[in-house]
C-alpha positions, 0 to 999 in steps of 0.5 A: 568410509566408503562402505559406511557411506554406502550403508547410510545411503542404503538405510536412508533409501530404505526408510523412504521406501516405507512411505507412500507412492509419491516417495518414489521421487524422493527416493530417486532424488535422495539417491541422486544427491548422495551419488552426486556428492560422492562423485564430487568427492571422487573428482576432488580425489582425482584432482589431489592425485594429479598434484601429488609428487609421489606416484604410489600415493597418487595411484592409491588416491586415483584408486580410491576415487574410482571406488567412490565412483563405483559406490555412487553408481551402486547408490543409484542402482539401489535406489532404482531397485527400491523404487521398483519394489515400491509398487 
C-alpha cells in the first residue's frame, strides 16, 4: 500500500511538472497535501498501536507508522526535486 501511494503521488507530481512555471507552487502544495494525509494516517496507526494488547501487533503497527512517515518525507523530497528541475 505504501509503495502504491508513493508511486501515485510521484506520478501526480510528474504530471504537474509538465505545466508552466506557476505549477511549481501547485507541485509543492499537492505534495504537502499528500504528505500531510500520510502523516495523519501514521498518527492514527500509532494511536491504534497504543491501544493494542498484543505487543507484537503493536510493534508491527508502530513500524508501519514509521514507514508511512518516511514515505511522506520522500513525497516532499521528490516534490522539491521536481520543482528544482522545472526551471
